[in-house]
N, C-alpha and C positions, 0 to 999 in steps of 0.2 A: 504494500500500500504506500502511495506517495502522498505526502502532506504538502499542500500548496497554500500560499498566502497571496491574496489578490492585492495588486498595487493600484494606486490612483494614477491615471495617465497624466502626463504633464511634461514639460520640457526637461525636467531632471529625472524622469522615470527611467530613461535609457542611458544615454551617454552625455547628455547635456547639449548635444549638437542639434541645431534646427535646420530644416531645409529652407530654401528660398521662399517657398509658399508659406511656411510657418512664420518666417520672419515678417512677411508682408501682412499676415494676420495678427501679428503681435507676439509670435513665438509660442503660443499655446495650441498644440495640436488638438486638444479636446474642444476648442472653440470652433473648429472646422466641421462642416457636415460630413457624414460618412461618404457621400457621393464625391466630394472633392478631394478626399485623401487618396494618395497613390495606392496601388495594389499592395506594395511592400508595407506601407503603414497599416493597412487594414489587416494584414496577416500577422502582425506582431502579437504575441501572446500578452495577455493582461495579468499574468501571474508568473511567479517564479517558484522553483522548488526550494522549500525550506529544509526538509530532511527527507532522506530516502527511506528512513525507518522510523516508525512512530516511537519505538522505545528510546532512540537517541534523543528525540525531542522531549520525551517524558523525563529522562534522566537530567537533561539540561534544565528543564523547568524546575525539577525538584531541587537541584543543587543551587540554582539562582534564588529560588524561593527561600531556602534556608539561609542563604547569605543575607538576604534582605531582612530577615528576622534577627540578625545580629549574632547568629551562632556559628557562622562559617569563619574559618581562619585561612582560607585559600592557600594553595601551594604546599599543603601537607602531604606526606607520603606514609602509608601504613604498610605493615608487614603482612604479606599474603602468602599462603601456603597451599600448594596442590599436593594431595596425597592420593596415591593409587594403591588399592589393595585387591587381592583376589581371595575369595572366601571358599573354604571347603564346603562341598554340598551338604554334608551332614551337620555343619555348624551354622547354616544360614539363618535359622530362626534366632539363635542366641546372638549372632552378630547384629542382626537388625534391631533387636531390643537394646543391645549395648550402645550402638551408635545413635539410636534415637534418644536415649537418656543423655548421652554426651552432648549431642548437637543442641537439643532443647535446653539443657542445663547451661551450656555455654552462652547461648544468646540471652537467656533469661537472667542468669545470676552473675555473669561476669561483665563489669562495665568496660573492660578493655577488649572484649570480643565483639567485633563489629558485624561479623557474618560467619555463619557456619552452615554450608549447604552440603547435602549428601546427594550424589548422583549415581545412577546405575548405567553401565555401558549399554548401548542400544543393541549390540550384537552378542554380548556375553552377560548373562544374568548373574554370574558370580563375580564380576569385576565391578568395583565401586570406586568413585572418586569423591574426595572431600575438598571443598574450597573454603578455606578459613581465612578471615581477615582480622588482624589484631592491631591495636593501637601502636604497640612497640614490643620490644623483646621482653620487657617486664610483664606485659599482659600475657604473653605466651607462657612465661614461667609460672604466672599465677594460674593459668589454665591447667597446666600439668600438675598443680597441687590441689585442684578442686576435687570434691568427692565424686562428681559425675565422671571425671576422667578416670578415677579408680575403677568404676564399673566398666568402662571401655578397656582399660588395661587388663582386667580379669578375663575379658573375652578374646585375648590375643591368640589363644589356642585355636580359634576358629579360622585363622588366616592361613592361606596356602601360599607359600613362597615369601619372597622379600617385599617389604613395604617400600614403595618408591615415593620419595619426598622431594618436591621442588620448591625452593624458597624464592619469592619474588617480592617486589614492592608495587603498590598501586600507582598508576599514572593518571587515569581518568576514572571516575571523577576525583579531582584533587581537593575539592572543598571539604574540609573536615566536618562541616555541618551535614553533608550528605550522609556521612557514616554515623551520625549521632543516633541514639536509640529512643529519643523522646517522641 
């Protein structure tokens, strides 16, 4: 879906240049009747693409809205972690319970945990990904000391193979207000 924003036609709507006919009429193409406009002028679209994806527009709106409320500190970067795990088939139920307790507890009880998403691979129902965003290293350390993390650690025997962890930092949205929990 493409989101568009309609523009008012006028001399500054395009590039600021006016044709000879527009200059004779005072420079405002909207004052000319449709019959007198050139074919090229009639074909000009009256809108422009604002965002190719509604979610980008939504994210931008949320971030700027929070900045206006005075909670944003712009330019901040958070610690983000991608974790990939494979679960043993016989341990799937125990794993799902443990990760649900950890994810919900993290977002609910930890002020330094900005996001904790659990995703399942589309092609392999035993492969899961976690996307976690923390305020900083101290928030990650506090997460590992929390009681809900102990529930997750107790379910480590349900994992098959090595846990793959990728540490990153957030780039967009960079407004700290976007990540606030209120």
